[in-house]
TIGUGU-882839 format. One record per residue (C-alpha): residue in one letter; x, y, z. Coordinates in nm, 4 decimals, decimal comma. Example, Ala and Ser with C-alpha at 12.3 -4.5 7.8 and 13.67 -1.06 7.14 Angstrom:
% residues 2
> A 1,2300 -0,4500 0,7800
> S 1,3670 -0,1060 0,7140
% end
This chain:
% residues 295
> M 15,9204 6,9981 13,4320
> E 15,9217 6,6638 13,6672
> I 15,5922 6,5363 13,7719
> K 15,7954 6,3727 14,0581
> N 15,8986 6,7323 14,1682
> L 15,5521 6,8357 14,1719
> E 15,3816 6,5621 14,3690
> S 15,6896 6,6373 14,6134
> F 15,5752 6,9720 14,6267
> I 15,2095 6,9219 14,6651
> Q 15,2936 6,6683 14,9512
> A 15,5276 6,8564 15,1258
> A 15,2489 7,1961 15,0938
> E 14,9695 6,9816 15,2371
> L 15,1126 6,8350 15,5007
> G 15,3284 7,1319 15,6045
> S 15,6257 6,8852 15,6345
> F 15,9244 6,7730 15,3932
> T 15,9835 6,4742 15,6291
> K 15,5847 6,3381 15,6177
> A 15,6012 6,3944 15,2441
> A 15,9031 6,1894 15,1979
> E 15,7156 5,8951 15,4379
> K 15,4153 5,9391 15,2405
> L 15,6047 5,9080 14,9159
> G 15,8704 5,6719 14,9958
> Y 16,1433 5,8919 14,9708
> T 16,4041 6,0580 15,2124
> Q 16,3771 6,3542 15,3648
> S 16,6813 6,5060 15,1585
> S 16,5373 6,3425 14,8371
> I 16,2311 6,5895 14,8845
> S 16,4424 6,9033 14,9574
> L 16,6224 6,8711 14,6636
> R 16,3406 6,8085 14,4219
> I 16,1477 7,1033 14,5641
> K 16,5004 7,3026 14,5251
> Q 16,4760 7,1857 14,1642
> L 16,1316 7,3044 14,0923
> E 16,2123 7,6631 14,2533
> E 16,5158 7,6574 14,0507
> E 16,3223 7,5841 13,7561
> L 16,0175 7,8101 13,8418
> G 16,2433 8,1025 13,9334
> T 16,0569 8,1640 14,2571
> Q 16,0461 8,0448 14,6342
> L 15,7666 7,7999 14,7102
> F 15,8451 7,7399 15,0724
> E 15,9591 7,9443 15,3750
> R 16,1886 7,7618 15,5832
> I 16,2106 7,9062 15,9575
> N 16,3316 7,6681 16,2566
> H 16,2813 7,2908 16,0725
> T 15,8858 7,4146 15,9551
> V 15,8010 7,4967 15,6263
> K 15,5233 7,7545 15,4931
> L 15,4058 7,8552 15,1770
> T 15,5093 8,1795 15,0360
> S 15,2026 8,3918 14,8354
> S 15,4203 8,2498 14,5376
> G 15,4021 7,8745 14,6554
> Y 15,0165 7,8896 14,7167
> E 14,9543 8,0254 14,3412
> M 15,2054 7,7489 14,2082
> L 15,0139 7,4973 14,4568
> E 14,6743 7,5244 14,2003
> L 14,8377 7,5060 13,9109
> A 15,0561 7,2020 14,0256
> H 14,7093 7,0433 14,0947
> R 14,5939 7,1161 13,7405
> I 14,9192 6,9896 13,5722
> I 14,8987 6,6200 13,8042
> R 14,5458 6,5989 13,7548
> T 14,5970 6,6112 13,3517
> A 14,8788 6,3967 13,3616
> Q 14,6312 6,1260 13,5244
> E 14,3668 6,1784 13,2786
> M 14,6040 6,1173 12,9937
> K 14,7610 5,7682 13,1776
> K 14,3772 5,7031 13,2297
> K 14,3002 5,7653 12,8435
> A 14,5943 5,6044 12,7594
> A 14,5179 5,2697 12,9381
> Q 14,2102 5,2247 12,7406
> P 14,2841 5,0253 12,4786
> E 13,9180 4,9426 12,3524
> L 13,8308 5,3242 12,2899
> L 14,0171 5,3442 11,9491
> K 13,9779 5,6674 11,7317
> G 14,2001 5,8213 11,4505
> H 14,2329 5,8504 11,1092
> I 14,4760 5,6530 10,8754
> R 14,5945 5,7775 10,5274
> I 14,6872 5,5172 10,2487
> A 14,8277 5,5559 9,9469
> A 14,7667 5,2741 9,6905
> A 14,7756 5,1401 9,3474
> E 14,4442 5,2002 9,1770
> S 14,3576 4,8304 9,1239
> I 14,4266 4,7680 9,4661
> S 14,2224 5,0270 9,6157
> L 13,9189 4,8715 9,4487
> S 13,9357 4,5708 9,7106
> L 14,1096 4,7227 10,0116
> F 13,7747 4,7494 10,2113
> Q 13,5593 4,4381 10,1304
> R 13,6588 4,1160 10,3019
> G 13,5380 4,1367 10,6627
> F 13,5359 4,5343 10,6284
> D 13,1936 4,5431 10,7967
> Q 13,2892 4,3696 11,0851
> F 13,5831 4,5693 11,1084
> R 13,3410 4,8892 11,1179
> R 13,1297 4,7234 11,3482
> D 13,4579 4,6572 11,5694
> F 13,5983 4,9909 11,5262
> P 13,3458 5,2573 11,4648
> H 13,5849 5,5578 11,5193
> I 13,8837 5,4709 11,2632
> S 13,8636 5,6572 10,9499
> F 14,0279 5,6565 10,6316
> T 14,1356 5,8142 10,3064
> V 14,2615 5,6348 10,0380
> T 14,4425 5,8152 9,7483
> T 14,5550 5,6450 9,4300
> A 14,8849 5,7132 9,3181
> S 15,1826 5,5908 9,1242
> T 15,4528 5,3660 9,3147
> E 15,7003 5,6475 9,3241
> E 15,4211 5,9286 9,4135
> M 15,3054 5,6366 9,7072
> F 15,6743 5,6757 9,8161
> R 15,6877 6,0370 9,8164
> M 15,3950 6,0917 10,0325
> L 15,5465 5,8081 10,2898
> N 15,8787 6,0316 10,3059
> Q 15,6476 6,3031 10,3218
> N 15,4587 6,1954 10,6219
> E 15,1601 6,2267 10,4060
> A 15,0444 5,8580 10,4122
> D 15,0676 5,6518 10,6982
> L 15,0596 5,3042 10,4847
> V 15,1365 5,2153 10,0907
> Y 15,0151 4,9401 9,9213
> T 15,2012 4,8813 9,5872
> L 15,1393 4,6519 9,2896
> D 15,4828 4,6731 9,1229
> R 15,8420 4,4709 9,0947
> H 15,9525 4,3531 9,4826
> I 16,0529 4,6549 9,7073
> Y 16,2966 4,6287 9,9554
> D 16,4589 4,9447 10,1277
> Q 16,5864 4,9827 10,4822
> A 16,3913 5,2882 10,5298
> Y 16,0455 5,0968 10,4990
> V 15,8881 4,7647 10,7168
> I 15,7060 4,5431 10,4879
> A 15,3875 4,4733 10,6929
> A 15,2623 4,2324 10,4085
> E 15,3317 4,0839 10,0780
> E 15,2645 3,8554 9,8186
> P 15,3453 3,7526 9,4648
> V 15,0694 3,8584 9,2090
> A 14,9747 3,6457 8,8879
> C 14,9134 3,8604 8,5738
> H 14,7687 3,7632 8,2152
> F 14,7055 3,8640 7,9083
> T 14,3031 3,8641 7,9155
> A 14,0467 3,8730 7,6292
> A 13,6600 3,8219 7,5909
> A 13,5538 3,4545 7,5972
> G 13,5353 3,3426 7,2636
> H 13,8417 3,5322 7,1244
> P 13,9939 3,3646 6,8421
> F 14,2997 3,3605 7,0693
> S 14,1410 3,2004 7,3453
> L 14,1856 2,8052 7,2258
> R 14,5309 2,8841 7,0792
> Q 14,8325 2,7043 7,2148
> D 15,0831 2,8663 6,9819
> L 15,0139 3,2454 7,0292
> T 15,2828 3,4449 7,0044
> L 15,3958 3,7821 7,1608
> E 15,4693 3,8954 6,8197
> E 15,0917 3,8192 6,7169
> L 14,9428 3,9346 7,0036
> I 15,0855 4,2986 6,9929
> L 14,9220 4,3654 6,6761
> E 14,5792 4,3161 6,8324
> P 14,3762 4,6518 6,9793
> F 14,4846 4,6655 7,3738
> I 14,3363 4,8287 7,6381
> L 14,5863 4,8890 7,9233
> T 14,6161 5,1317 8,2923
> E 14,8080 5,4529 8,2098
> K 15,1558 5,3970 8,1240
> G 15,4439 5,4150 8,4012
> M 15,1886 5,2642 8,6339
> S 15,2775 4,9269 8,8276
> Y 15,2417 4,6427 8,6353
> R 15,1632 4,8159 8,2908
> K 15,5278 4,9567 8,3573
> L 15,6429 4,5994 8,3919
> L 15,4807 4,5181 8,0986
> D 15,6512 4,7475 7,8825
> E 16,0191 4,6750 8,0140
> F 15,9584 4,3048 7,9491
> L 15,8388 4,4043 7,5813
> A 16,1535 4,6458 7,5553
> S 16,3759 4,3534 7,6829
> R 16,2478 4,1583 7,3723
> S 16,2748 4,4377 7,1560
> L 15,9124 4,4756 7,1110
> S 15,6213 4,7654 7,2273
> L 15,2623 4,8060 7,1804
> E 15,0366 5,1444 7,1410
> P 14,7174 5,0905 7,3454
> F 14,4212 5,2347 7,1629
> L 14,2638 5,3300 7,5122
> E 14,4369 5,3649 7,8647
> L 14,2005 5,3674 8,1704
> G 14,2696 5,3993 8,5484
> H 13,9871 5,1902 8,6309
> T 14,0446 4,7808 8,6051
> G 13,6909 4,7355 8,6676
> M 13,5697 4,9390 8,3678
> I 13,8712 4,7602 8,1446
> C 13,6910 4,4341 8,2618
> R 13,3701 4,5455 8,1046
> L 13,4913 4,6683 7,7924
> L 13,7092 4,3487 7,7208
> E 13,3733 4,1492 7,7445
> K 13,2191 4,3504 7,4956
> G 13,5117 4,2398 7,2876
> L 13,6651 4,5459 7,2485
> G 14,0340 4,4430 7,2714
> I 14,2736 4,2668 7,5020
> S 14,4187 4,3810 7,8264
> Y 14,7015 4,3006 8,0437
> L 14,5501 4,2621 8,4178
> P 14,6258 4,1264 8,7369
> D 14,4463 3,7991 8,8109
> Y 14,2738 3,9313 9,1323
> A 14,1128 4,2055 8,9068
> T 13,9763 3,9596 8,6422
> E 13,8712 3,6662 8,8554
> Q 13,5046 3,6900 8,8899
> S 13,4548 3,7642 8,5150
> V 13,7053 3,4314 8,4035
> R 13,4993 3,2534 8,6988
> E 13,1912 3,3583 8,5356
> G 13,3061 3,2841 8,1800
> R 13,2973 3,6093 8,0299
> L 13,6684 3,6605 8,0128
> V 13,9675 3,4137 7,9261
> R 14,3111 3,4486 8,0069
> L 14,5360 3,3963 7,7008
> R 14,8573 3,1424 7,7015
> I 15,1667 3,2978 7,6280
> P 15,4692 3,0963 7,6703
> D 15,7634 3,2693 7,8025
> V 15,6432 3,5681 7,9948
> S 15,8270 3,6247 8,2815
> I 15,6789 3,9251 8,4366
> H 15,7272 3,9517 8,8414
> V 15,4462 4,1548 9,0199
> W 15,4358 4,1942 9,3945
> K 15,1529 4,3304 9,6072
> Q 15,3292 4,5189 9,9478
> L 15,2120 4,6834 10,2308
> L 15,4665 4,8958 10,3486
> Y 15,5146 5,2058 10,6346
> H 15,8360 5,4209 10,7314
> R 16,0443 5,2470 10,9613
> N 16,0570 5,5888 11,1523
> K 15,6879 5,5822 11,1617
> W 15,5096 5,5811 11,5313
> I 15,2623 5,2577 11,4769
> S 14,9724 5,4114 11,6928
> R 14,7337 5,0916 11,8265
> E 14,4620 5,2762 11,5831
> L 14,7400 5,1922 11,2884
> K 14,8363 4,8649 11,4235
> T 14,4873 4,7620 11,4326
> V 14,4323 4,8781 11,0485
> I 14,7550 4,6786 10,9661
> N 14,6527 4,3683 11,1252
> Y 14,3157 4,3638 10,9250
> F 14,5055 4,4168 10,5833
> Q 14,7007 4,1294 10,7118
> S 14,4037 3,8951 10,7504
> Q 14,2905 3,9458 10,4549
> S 14,3219 3,6334 10,1870
> G 14,6928 3,6036 10,0923
> L 14,8600 3,8754 10,3306
% end
């Protein structure tokens, strides 16, 4: 139902003339007549009696006039609501790699909350495959991956950066000063890793397989913070992204082992589906993540 047809109907009814309605709305008289005829055909009822160049509402026309006013008021309220960019309110669903989810809302998030108190979040940790299943089924608005570089025309890359990963152990580990350490020696040590098939763990396993090597961790955990704490106690070696170990390394509790010829390319990427409608709320959240360090 055309809003312009309803406006023409309302003006003609209130002014009692198609000609006066045309003058007020800036249309021709024939245009007003056509719009009202279209509305009558759409509603299946006659709105005006037309006698000797005069128009008068029918009984049905009186009923429709009240409803037309309601529709116009609703349309005006919608326009007014849409024109208030400061009133951002919505719920954003994010699917993320576990180690990324721990740091999503740290830098600057307190200020974000003050600026946008009516935007809420749900964060679901998942494998890369599960993230994209959620994105394709519109169960997630954004995905934050930690995996090999992903490019697919079905998705838009909102932000990305390469991520350095290293084998890590407790400070003082016998391997910490070794310059000639080999993978063959390293994999004989006790390992604590993230779950098999998850992001950088999967890339590590694929790299080792390409060298005809493999390792079996004595413990698999989905929480990188807990892995770091266990490493600090000297309970093993792990393979972790640098941002997860940065504070412990800086404070001297962990060290990154120097292993030559290890080439594993890991990327952090923020993506959304190309067909996703980017609301003002979602755009604000994307801008927030893009403003974070390195993105």
